[in-house]
C-alpha positions, -999 to +999 in steps of 0.1 A: +363+182-699+399+192-709+420+215-686+421+244-711+382+240-714+379+242-674+402+272-672+383+290-700+350+287-681+365+299-648+386+329-663+356+337-687+376+331-720+367+308-747+391+279-749+406+290-783+408+326-772+426+313-738+452+293-759+460+320-779+463+344-748+485+319-731+507+318-762+508+355-764+516+357-727+485+378-716+455+368-700+423+383-685+418+386-648+385+371-636+366+378-604+384+368-573+359+343-553+368+336-516+374+299-520+401+305-546+415+335-523+417+309-494+436+286-521+461+312-530+471+322-493+477+285-486+498+280-516+516+310-506+522+298-475+537+265-488+506+244-473+484+222-489+454+239-506+426+216-503+425+221-464+409+256-470+382+243-492+349+240-471+331+208-473+300+222-482+313+235-514+316+199-527+329+210-565+353+234-551+369+205-528+366+179-554+384+200-581+408+217-556+441+207-572+426+213-608+416+249-593+453+256-586+464+249-623+434+272-632+447+299-612+481+297-627+467+298-659+445+329-651+472+348-633+449+348-603+476+347-576+494+375-588+461+395-590+451+384-555+484+396-543+479+430-560+447+431-543+461+427-507+459+387-506+497+386-502+516+353-505+540+347-479+577+337-489+586+307-465+620+317-473+618+353-464+631+367-431+603+364-407+589+396-395+588+394-354+575+430-349+541+415-335+558+387-313+553+392-275+582+379-255+605+383-224+635+367-216+654+366-180+683+346-164+671+323-135+686+351-114+663+377-127+684+397-153+663+407-182+679+398-216+653+404-240+617+419-240+591+431-264+555+439-254+562+420-223+533+434-203+507+433-233+481+408-223+474+377-244+457+343-243+482+318-228+464+288-240+482+255-227+510+276-211+484+278-182+489+241-177+519+249-159+501+270-134+478+241-128+509+218-125+526+241-100+493+245-079+491+207-077+526+201-070+526+223-041+492+214-026+493+177-032+532+168-030+552+149-052+543+114-035+507+120-039+486+091-054+449+092-061+429+065-048+400+044-063+382+021-039+362-012-049+340-029-024+310-049-020+275-051-005+252-083-005+260-120-005+294-131-018+299-169-027+335-174-031+335-208-042+313-196-074+327-161-075+289-148-075+280-115-056+244-112-052+242-076-044+261-045-057+298-039-065+308-004-053+336+018-070+342+050-051+363+074-069+390+096-053+393+121-081+420+102-102+421+123-134+442+095-156+421+063-150+419+043-179+410+008-193+444-003-183+437+006-147+407-013-148+421-044-162+446-041-129+415-040-105+396-068-124+427-091-121+427-084-082+390-090-082+394-123-099+419-133-078+397-125-048+373-149-065+349-124-076+337-127-114+301-121-114+277-098-100+240-105-101+229-069-092+243-034-100+272-013-100+273+018-077+294+049-085+305+073-055+332+097-052+346+117-080+354+089-106+367+093-142+371+067-168+386+076-199+391+110-216+366+136-221+388+162-241+389+192-218+365+217-203+343+223-234+332+187-241+330+170-204+298+163-188+294+188-159+264+175-137+275+151-113+250+126-116+248+125-152+286+120-152+288+092-127+262+075-148+284+079-179+316+068-163+299+038-147+287+027-180+324+030-191+337+010-164+309-017-166+319-023-202+357-023-196+352-049-169+333-074-190+353-085-221+320-094-241+313-058-239+346-046-250+347-020-278+376-018-303+398+006-281+393-016-250+405-047-272+433-027-284+443-014-248+441-049-236+465-061-262+489-034-255+489-040-219+494-075-222+526-068-243+541-045-219+534-066-188+538-101-203+503-112-197+486-139-215+463-121-239+438-150-242+430-147-205+413-114-198+401-106-164+361-107-163+337-092-142+300-096-156+276-071-141+240-079-148+221-050-131+223-013-138+247+015-131+234+035-099+249+066-084+259+065-048+269+035-028+247+016-004+256+022+033+266-013+042+293-020+017+325-034+025+360-025+010+381-052-010+408-035-028+424+001-034+439+011-068+466+038-063+475+059-095+506+067-108+527+092-086+518+129-092+549+140-112+543+110-134+508+120-141+516+158-146+542+149-171+517+129-192+492+160-193+520+184-202+537+161-229+504+156-247+491+189-236+460+172-225+429+194-215+417+168-189+444+183-167+411+204-157+403+174-134+434+180-114+422+217-108+386+204-101+399+188-068+418+220-057+392+247-063+387+249-101+398+282-123+389+306-096+410+289-070+441+287-096+437+322-104+438+333-069+467+308-061+489+321-091+484+358-082+494+353-045+522+326-055+538+349-080+533+381-061+510+397-086+483+426-082+444+411-081+433+410-118+468+407-133+457+370-144+423+362-160+414+323-162+382+307-173+398+275-174+427+256-159+437+239-193+441+269-214+408+265-232+384+295-238+393+330-226+424+336-203+449+362-200+486+367-187+515+386-201+549+372-214+565+388-183+541+368-160+549+336-181+586+339-173+578+346-135+554+313-137+581+292-154+606+303-125+586+296-097+574+262-113+611+250-118+622+262-084+592+245-067+601+213-086+638+214-075+628+218-040+611+186-044+638+169-061+623+172-095+643+184-128+622+202-154+623+172-175+604+154-149+573+174-156+574+192-190+579+180-226+616+182-236+624+191-274+639+162-293+632+136-265+594+132-258+567+123-280+539+146-284+536+176-309+566+198-295+592+182-316+572+185-347+563+221-343+600+230-338+620+204-359+654+225-356+651+226-318+647+188-320+680+183-341+709+166-327+726+198-319+699+208-296+684+173-284+675+175-247+685+211-242+650+228-238+621+219-215+592+237-226+552+239-228+536+252-257+498+266-262+479+268-293+443+281-299+430+287-337+397+304-332+396+317-297+407+353-295+417+351-329+442+324-321+475+323-306+507+303-306+527+302-272+562+288-262+574+290-225+606+271-213+640+270-201+674+262-211+708+263-197+733+287-214+773+278-208+778+315-201+746+327-183+733+297-167+695+288-168+678+311-192+638+316-191+616+324-219+582+331-229+570+341-265+535+346-279+522+352-313+487+365-307+458+365-336+480+337-353+448+322-363+451+293-386+485+301-395+503+284-367+529+265-386+542+299-399+542+315-363+560+284-351+587+288-378+591+324-368+593+315-329+619+290-338+641+312-356+635+336-328+649+312-303+675+300-323+690+337-324+681+339-287+702+307-280+733+318-301+732+353-287+735+336-251+764+315-258+744+283-270+728+254-250+739+229-226+724+195-237+714+168-215+707+131-220+669+123-227+651+110-195+632+079-191+602+071-215+570+086-209+550+063-187+517+049-192+487+056-172+493+021-152+531+022-154+535+027-116+500+020-104+493-004-078+462-024-065+463-033-027+443-057-007+422-039+020+445-038+050+477-048+033+505-028+021+517-054-004+504-051-039+488-084-051+507-085-083+539-073-094+543-045-119 
């Protein structure tokens, strides 16, 4: 069907009449349907229209681009704007009246403030609070321990254990296939390659990601069984899935291992929960040090940071800790999760106070903000994409920040908190939030970027710093030790 005929059907005008009206410059306005209104909004914001076409409306989705041409022919975009569906002009100066922000020097002098005591959902900014809690409770030298042992008869000549392989988790929140490979290689060196029996899971063990509080398995036994099945698969190359094979190739490339010789521990029996009483310890896996782990969680804004909080007291414990640590009245902070998911509440003033406490605590332990937070223009993750002008060469390395994003919860929110150094004023702390941002995160990130560019200009610019070391992998500093020995079996 020709485009003019399609336009005629949608606009309610016969094709010949439509062509006549187009030549005359006047067209009849059709009824505005919701799907087309969504297209008009996205076009007005300079974004791809098809993302607002819902999958159930198959015809609309298939004809999304054609619909735009029809809209132009019918004059519907203008009609929608007149009806209140305004098309935003990306080049127009952003309206900042709805921003909530607070800015202080590190010493506490207020530089700018608007709605600083209005509560909002901080989203992933709350990960800074979780990181502060972990840093002060566990210390920068902390490493999570995962113990491996055996129960039964072990024939070292054949590598056969007739009994049970035991894995006792110590709450390592960042334990993945790469860490399993380290363990398996060590067990192979100990001449253990096959288990005719089961795999027993004890303690708090996580293997791989769960994607936050909303998606994880909560019941302890069910979670242990799930993690045990993942571990059993990762120990045996014959069971590897595609992602595990890719992880093996990547770790071999980084460590110089032979990809043709993967570690192998075949387990013939089922996964069981709780270790037998007579098992003996063989080896201990030590995670990356805590700062490297927290940096990984914050750079990727990974919601499985809730695992860190679980070992310290959960969301209720985090809320109590922050109110006491930041010297806030009870009820000033409301937390449902330690990752920023679901419903949480702080203010922009509290956000600045949190950043100050976190950075001061890190400095007291010999850590810079860049050791724990993403640095715009240096680190991977979404931060540099969200704020491209702040990632440019004139700002690279100057801002250590933490973003927060929700799309649907509480109507959505886009948050940014962080620190930079001004040549004139020294360290400057800021927190800015756009409540009710909904699906327009890109727009509000541009508004925040413009606001922050003006702030840095008013405070004399920024002091740039060299980018730090590359973000570590989950196994970069991990070690596996013999039982009773402080010497790693294999060099990193």
